[in-house]
A tleap script that builds the chain and sets N, CA, C and O, in Angstrom:
source leaprc.protein.ff14SB
mol = sequence {
  NMET GLU GLY TRP HIE GLU VAL SER VAL THR
  SER GLU THR GLN VAL GLY ILE VAL ALA ILE
  GLU ALA THR VAL ASN GLU PHE ALA GLN ALA
  GLY VAL PRO VAL GLU HIE TRP ILE PRO GLU
  HIE PHE ASP LEU CLYS
}
set mol.1.N position { 51.805 -0.374 31.230 }
set mol.1.CA position { 53.189 -0.790 31.224 }
set mol.1.C position { 53.318 -2.304 31.111 }
set mol.1.O position { 54.395 -2.873 31.288 }
set mol.2.N position { 52.219 -2.922 30.819 }
set mol.2.CA position { 52.216 -4.376 30.688 }
set mol.2.C position { 53.266 -4.816 29.664 }
set mol.2.O position { 53.285 -4.328 28.534 }
set mol.3.N position { 54.117 -5.723 30.064 }
set mol.3.CA position { 55.118 -6.251 29.162 }
set mol.3.C position { 56.387 -5.421 29.062 }
set mol.3.O position { 57.312 -5.812 28.349 }
set mol.4.N position { 56.463 -4.293 29.749 }
set mol.4.CA position { 57.647 -3.439 29.679 }
set mol.4.C position { 58.341 -3.419 31.026 }
set mol.4.O position { 58.546 -2.353 31.606 }
set mol.5.N position { 58.697 -4.563 31.515 }
set mol.5.CA position { 59.289 -4.678 32.842 }
set mol.5.C position { 60.675 -4.046 32.933 }
set mol.5.O position { 61.150 -3.732 34.025 }
set mol.6.N position { 61.317 -3.862 31.790 }
set mol.6.CA position { 62.651 -3.259 31.795 }
set mol.6.C position { 62.603 -1.736 31.969 }
set mol.6.O position { 63.642 -1.098 32.138 }
set mol.7.N position { 61.406 -1.159 31.927 }
set mol.7.CA position { 61.247 0.286 32.081 }
set mol.7.C position { 60.989 0.591 33.547 }
set mol.7.O position { 59.964 0.195 34.102 }
set mol.8.N position { 61.913 1.286 34.162 }
set mol.8.CA position { 61.728 1.619 35.574 }
set mol.8.C position { 60.911 2.906 35.682 }
set mol.8.O position { 61.085 3.839 34.898 }
set mol.9.N position { 60.027 2.935 36.661 }
set mol.9.CA position { 59.204 4.114 36.902 }
set mol.9.C position { 59.229 4.435 38.389 }
set mol.9.O position { 59.493 3.566 39.220 }
set mol.10.N position { 58.953 5.681 38.710 }
set mol.10.CA position { 58.912 6.080 40.111 }
set mol.10.C position { 57.672 5.492 40.773 }
set mol.10.O position { 56.745 5.045 40.096 }
set mol.11.N position { 57.666 5.496 42.085 }
set mol.11.CA position { 56.496 4.988 42.803 }
set mol.11.C position { 55.272 5.846 42.507 }
set mol.11.O position { 54.153 5.334 42.471 }
set mol.12.N position { 55.471 7.144 42.295 }
set mol.12.CA position { 54.354 8.031 41.959 }
set mol.12.C position { 53.766 7.661 40.598 }
set mol.12.O position { 52.547 7.651 40.423 }
set mol.13.N position { 54.628 7.362 39.650 }
set mol.13.CA position { 54.163 6.951 38.326 }
set mol.13.C position { 53.432 5.624 38.411 }
set mol.13.O position { 52.412 5.433 37.749 }
set mol.14.N position { 53.945 4.701 39.223 }
set mol.14.CA position { 53.288 3.409 39.388 }
set mol.14.C position { 51.885 3.585 39.964 }
set mol.14.O position { 50.958 2.892 39.547 }
set mol.15.N position { 51.719 4.502 40.915 }
set mol.15.CA position { 50.391 4.790 41.471 }
set mol.15.C position { 49.471 5.285 40.357 }
set mol.15.O position { 48.306 4.890 40.298 }
set mol.16.N position { 49.975 6.136 39.486 }
set mol.16.CA position { 49.186 6.637 38.368 }
set mol.16.C position { 48.793 5.536 37.408 }
set mol.16.O position { 47.662 5.501 36.923 }
set mol.17.N position { 49.723 4.638 37.132 }
set mol.17.CA position { 49.441 3.509 36.239 }
set mol.17.C position { 48.330 2.646 36.808 }
set mol.17.O position { 47.414 2.250 36.088 }
set mol.18.N position { 48.410 2.354 38.096 }
set mol.18.CA position { 47.381 1.535 38.754 }
set mol.18.C position { 46.023 2.225 38.666 }
set mol.18.O position { 45.009 1.572 38.422 }
set mol.19.N position { 46.001 3.541 38.865 }
set mol.19.CA position { 44.745 4.289 38.795 }
set mol.19.C position { 44.166 4.268 37.384 }
set mol.19.O position { 42.959 4.104 37.209 }
set mol.20.N position { 45.011 4.430 36.394 }
set mol.20.CA position { 44.549 4.385 35.001 }
set mol.20.C position { 44.010 2.997 34.671 }
set mol.20.O position { 42.951 2.876 34.055 }
set mol.21.N position { 44.727 1.950 35.074 }
set mol.21.CA position { 44.267 0.586 34.818 }
set mol.21.C position { 42.922 0.323 35.489 }
set mol.21.O position { 42.062 -0.337 34.907 }
set mol.22.N position { 42.730 0.828 36.697 }
set mol.22.CA position { 41.461 0.647 37.400 }
set mol.22.C position { 40.329 1.345 36.648 }
set mol.22.O position { 39.231 0.802 36.522 }
set mol.23.N position { 40.601 2.545 36.152 }
set mol.23.CA position { 39.596 3.288 35.393 }
set mol.23.C position { 39.242 2.565 34.097 }
set mol.23.O position { 38.069 2.452 33.740 }
set mol.24.N position { 40.254 2.081 33.403 }
set mol.24.CA position { 40.018 1.337 32.159 }
set mol.24.C position { 39.176 0.096 32.453 }
set mol.24.O position { 38.256 -0.222 31.699 }
set mol.25.N position { 39.483 -0.601 33.537 }
set mol.25.CA position { 38.709 -1.790 33.902 }
set mol.25.C position { 37.258 -1.434 34.197 }
set mol.25.O position { 36.349 -2.182 33.838 }
set mol.26.N position { 37.037 -0.294 34.849 }
set mol.26.CA position { 35.662 0.137 35.126 }
set mol.26.C position { 34.911 0.421 33.824 }
set mol.26.O position { 33.750 0.037 33.677 }
set mol.27.N position { 35.564 1.083 32.896 }
set mol.27.CA position { 34.931 1.329 31.599 }
set mol.27.C position { 34.592 0.008 30.906 }
set mol.27.O position { 33.494 -0.158 30.376 }
set mol.28.N position { 35.540 -0.926 30.914 }
set mol.28.CA position { 35.317 -2.220 30.270 }
set mol.28.C position { 34.146 -2.955 30.909 }
set mol.28.O position { 33.324 -3.540 30.204 }
set mol.29.N position { 34.059 -2.931 32.236 }
set mol.29.CA position { 32.960 -3.593 32.932 }
set mol.29.C position { 31.622 -2.920 32.630 }
set mol.29.O position { 30.571 -3.554 32.723 }
set mol.30.N position { 31.660 -1.648 32.272 }
set mol.30.CA position { 30.437 -0.924 31.929 }
set mol.30.C position { 30.045 -1.138 30.468 }
set mol.30.O position { 29.031 -0.614 30.007 }
set mol.31.N position { 30.851 -1.907 29.748 }
set mol.31.CA position { 30.526 -2.223 28.364 }
set mol.31.C position { 31.230 -1.387 27.323 }
set mol.31.O position { 30.960 -1.534 26.131 }
set mol.32.N position { 32.127 -0.510 27.742 }
set mol.32.CA position { 32.871 0.306 26.792 }
set mol.32.C position { 33.954 -0.566 26.154 }
set mol.32.O position { 34.714 -1.213 26.875 }
set mol.33.N position { 34.044 -0.601 24.817 }
set mol.33.CA position { 35.101 -1.387 24.179 }
set mol.33.C position { 36.484 -0.843 24.562 }
set mol.33.O position { 36.740 0.357 24.457 }
set mol.34.N position { 37.346 -1.717 24.996 }
set mol.34.CA position { 38.712 -1.342 25.378 }
set mol.34.C position { 39.668 -2.190 24.559 }
set mol.34.O position { 39.511 -3.407 24.465 }
set mol.35.N position { 40.657 -1.539 23.969 }
set mol.35.CA position { 41.609 -2.238 23.116 }
set mol.35.C position { 43.027 -1.938 23.583 }
set mol.35.O position { 43.383 -0.777 23.783 }
set mol.36.N position { 43.834 -2.976 23.756 }
set mol.36.CA position { 45.254 -2.807 24.063 }
set mol.36.C position { 45.949 -2.454 22.757 }
set mol.36.O position { 45.882 -3.211 21.788 }
set mol.37.N position { 46.617 -1.301 22.731 }
set mol.37.CA position { 47.200 -0.815 21.493 }
set mol.37.C position { 48.551 -0.187 21.755 }
set mol.37.O position { 48.722 0.575 22.706 }
set mol.38.N position { 49.516 -0.515 20.899 }
set mol.38.CA position { 50.839 0.109 20.932 }
set mol.38.C position { 51.079 0.685 19.538 }
set mol.38.O position { 50.896 -0.017 18.544 }
set mol.39.N position { 51.484 1.953 19.452 }
set mol.39.CA position { 51.713 2.551 18.132 }
set mol.39.C position { 52.753 1.766 17.322 }
set mol.39.O position { 53.716 1.232 17.873 }
set mol.40.N position { 52.541 1.710 16.029 }
set mol.40.CA position { 53.478 1.033 15.130 }
set mol.40.C position { 54.864 1.680 15.273 }
set mol.40.O position { 54.976 2.903 15.358 }
set mol.41.N position { 55.887 0.875 15.298 }
set mol.41.CA position { 57.284 1.313 15.409 }
set mol.41.C position { 57.621 1.935 16.759 }
set mol.41.O position { 58.622 2.641 16.878 }
set mol.42.N position { 56.799 1.685 17.781 }
set mol.42.CA position { 57.067 2.223 19.107 }
set mol.42.C position { 58.189 1.422 19.749 }
set mol.42.O position { 58.116 0.195 19.809 }
set mol.43.N position { 59.217 2.094 20.225 }
set mol.43.CA position { 60.367 1.414 20.805 }
set mol.43.C position { 60.859 2.209 22.019 }
set mol.43.O position { 61.077 3.417 21.928 }
set mol.44.N position { 61.028 1.542 23.124 }
set mol.44.CA position { 61.495 2.209 24.335 }
set mol.44.C position { 63.006 2.220 24.471 }
set mol.44.O position { 63.529 2.728 25.462 }
set mol.45.N position { 63.707 1.678 23.512 }
set mol.45.CA position { 65.166 1.597 23.597 }
set mol.45.C position { 65.837 2.847 23.127 }
set mol.45.O position { 67.065 2.931 23.138 }
savepdb mol mol.pdb
quit
């Protein structure tokens, strides 16, 4: 949700986001290539 501060999420969803970010960081630290990607034409409005 980086950069999407206008999108409100429940506390449960926020816990999930934190868990996913932690997992991604663990993969990155283990040497797995990690890329920040947003689909073309993706719009939350």
